[in-house]
C-alpha positions as CSV (number, residue, x, y, z in Angstrom):
1,M,57.0,30.2,72.9
2,P,60.9,30.1,75.1
3,P,63.1,33.1,74.4
4,L,66.0,32.9,72.2
5,T,69.4,33.1,73.3
6,L,72.2,33.3,70.8
7,N,75.6,32.6,71.2
8,F,78.8,33.3,69.0
9,T,82.5,32.8,69.5
10,T,84.7,34.7,67.9
11,I,87.9,32.7,66.2
12,F,90.7,35.0,64.9
13,D,93.7,34.1,63.1
14,P,96.5,32.2,65.3
15,A,99.4,34.4,62.9
16,N,97.0,37.8,64.5
17,R,95.6,36.4,67.8
18,R,96.7,38.7,70.9
19,L,97.3,36.9,73.9
20,G,97.1,38.7,77.7
21,E,94.7,41.0,79.5
22,E,92.6,43.3,77.3
23,Y,94.2,46.1,75.7
24,L,92.2,49.4,75.4
25,E,94.3,51.4,72.3
26,L,94.1,54.6,70.7
27,Y,94.2,54.7,67.0
28,P,93.7,57.3,64.6
29,A,90.1,56.7,62.6
30,G,90.2,54.3,60.4
31,K,93.5,53.1,60.8
32,T,95.3,50.3,63.1
33,D,98.9,50.3,62.0
34,V,100.4,52.8,65.4
35,E,98.4,53.2,68.6
36,I,98.0,56.8,69.2
37,L,100.1,57.7,73.0
38,T,100.8,60.7,72.4
39,I,98.2,63.5,71.1
40,P,100.5,66.7,69.4
41,I,97.8,70.1,68.9
42,D,100.7,72.0,67.6
43,W,101.1,75.7,66.9
44,Y,97.5,76.5,68.9
45,E,97.1,80.3,69.0
46,K,93.8,80.7,71.5
47,G,90.6,81.4,70.8
48,Q,90.9,78.7,67.5
49,T,88.5,76.1,68.0
50,R,91.1,72.2,66.9
51,T,89.0,68.7,66.0
52,W,90.1,65.7,65.9
53,S,88.7,61.9,65.6
54,L,90.3,59.0,67.4
55,D,89.4,55.4,67.4
56,L,88.9,53.1,70.9
57,W,89.6,49.6,70.8
58,Y,89.1,47.1,73.6
59,A,90.7,43.7,73.2
60,R,91.3,44.0,69.9
61,R,92.1,40.5,68.2
62,Q,91.4,39.2,71.7
63,E,89.0,37.1,73.3
64,A,88.0,38.5,76.6
65,D,84.7,39.9,78.0
66,R,82.2,42.7,77.0
67,V,82.9,45.4,79.5
68,E,80.2,47.7,81.0
69,E,81.9,50.9,80.9
70,V,84.8,52.6,79.7
71,R,85.5,56.2,81.4
72,L,87.0,59.2,79.4
73,S,88.8,62.1,81.6
74,A,91.6,64.4,82.1
75,F,94.2,64.8,84.7
76,T,96.4,67.6,86.0
77,Y,100.9,66.8,85.6
78,G,101.2,69.6,88.4
79,A,99.3,72.2,90.0
80,S,100.3,74.9,87.4
81,N,99.4,76.5,83.7
82,E,101.7,74.8,82.2
83,L,100.9,71.5,83.8
84,G,97.4,71.3,82.6
85,Q,95.9,72.5,86.3
86,E,94.0,76.1,84.2
87,I,93.1,73.7,81.4
88,V,91.3,71.1,83.4
89,Q,89.9,72.7,86.5
90,N,87.9,74.7,83.4
91,G,87.2,71.6,80.8
92,Y,88.7,73.7,77.3
93,L,88.8,69.7,76.5
94,K,85.9,68.3,75.3
95,A,84.7,64.7,73.7
96,K,81.7,62.9,72.6
97,L,81.1,59.9,70.9
98,S,81.2,60.3,67.0
99,T,77.2,59.1,67.0
100,S,75.9,62.5,69.5
101,S,76.1,65.9,69.4
102,V,76.4,66.9,73.3
103,W,80.4,67.9,73.9
104,S,81.2,66.7,77.3
105,P,84.1,68.7,79.5
106,L,87.2,66.6,80.2
107,T,88.0,67.1,83.9
108,V,89.3,65.8,87.1
109,S,86.1,65.0,88.3
110,T,84.1,64.9,85.4
111,G,84.1,63.1,81.6
112,L,83.2,61.2,78.7
113,S,80.6,57.3,79.1
114,L,81.3,55.3,76.1
115,G,78.7,52.5,77.3
116,D,79.3,49.0,76.7
117,F,82.4,47.3,75.2
118,W,82.1,44.2,73.4
119,P,85.7,42.7,72.8
120,N,87.5,43.3,69.5
121,S,85.3,46.5,69.0
122,K,86.0,50.2,68.4
123,K,83.9,53.7,68.9
124,T,84.5,56.9,67.2
125,V,85.4,59.5,69.4
126,D,85.7,62.9,68.4
127,F,87.7,65.6,70.2
128,Q,87.5,69.0,70.4
129,F,89.9,72.0,72.1
130,N,89.0,75.5,72.6
131,M,91.1,77.7,75.1
132,P,89.7,81.5,75.8
133,Q,92.0,84.9,74.0
134,G,92.2,85.0,77.8
135,A,93.2,82.5,79.3
136,Q,96.3,82.1,81.7
137,T,98.1,79.1,80.5
138,P,101.7,80.4,78.9
139,V,103.0,80.5,75.4
140,G,104.9,77.6,74.2
141,L,104.5,73.9,75.5
142,N,101.8,72.6,78.2
143,M,101.0,69.4,79.0
144,I,97.3,67.6,79.9
145,G,96.9,63.9,81.2
146,L,93.9,62.1,79.4
147,K,92.7,58.5,81.7
148,I,90.7,56.3,80.0
149,E,89.6,54.1,82.8
150,L,87.8,50.6,82.1
151,L,85.5,49.1,84.3
152,R,83.7,45.9,85.1
153,S,81.5,44.5,87.7
154,V,82.9,41.1,89.1
155,V,80.8,39.1,91.3
156,Y,82.2,37.3,94.1
157,G,79.2,35.8,95.9
158,S,76.2,37.5,96.0
159,T,78.6,41.0,96.3
160,A,78.9,43.4,93.4
161,W,81.9,44.6,93.2
162,G,83.6,47.2,91.0
163,K,86.8,46.4,89.4
164,A,89.1,49.6,87.8
165,M,91.5,48.2,85.2
166,Y,93.3,51.4,82.8
167,G,94.8,50.4,79.5
168,R,97.4,48.2,79.8
169,Y,98.3,47.9,82.9
170,V,96.4,45.9,86.1
171,G,96.7,46.4,88.9
172,A,98.0,44.8,92.3
173,G,95.0,44.1,94.3
174,F,93.4,47.3,95.2
175,T,95.8,49.8,93.4
176,P,94.8,49.8,90.1
177,A,97.8,51.0,87.8
178,R,96.0,53.6,84.9
179,K,96.7,54.2,80.8
180,D,97.4,57.6,80.1
181,V,97.6,59.6,77.0
182,L,99.9,62.5,77.0
183,I,98.3,65.7,74.9
184,K,101.3,67.7,74.1
185,L,99.9,71.5,73.7
186,H,102.4,74.2,71.7
187,V,100.4,77.4,72.3
188,K,102.4,80.5,70.1
């Protein structure tokens, strides 16, 4: 008996369909009214653990190809603790899929792989922030960056090349643009 092959096409209401390049978007869990571009962690005291959940959508209300991997990682805005150096180096920001029990620290070199995404689909990501009492990050406003990276393989002839795209910005040639989400931390 030959293998069974299923195909389907998603058809969107023309009034709600979105055109253009694929979007990666963060929203509050269960809502899609306002996209999140800044995550505030207000009045944080060292030693506390803060947790929150966000929905990450890929190609919401769009026709697009499946992607093999979406990754989250953190980055600094500069070489000082106010600009995220200590937080990112030590992995104080962690994330996991809501279906997982294992937290992954988000640093420059390590992050969280969210696996593949189908168009018009979402995954809920849980975040955890915990900075120890003795941390050197000062009281006041501090910043950390969250990078959302979409990867897919593109086949040219018989050679596979990885293509990276970040959020709604696509790079020209081999210089990818990126989508960054600001995490605004206010330590008291």
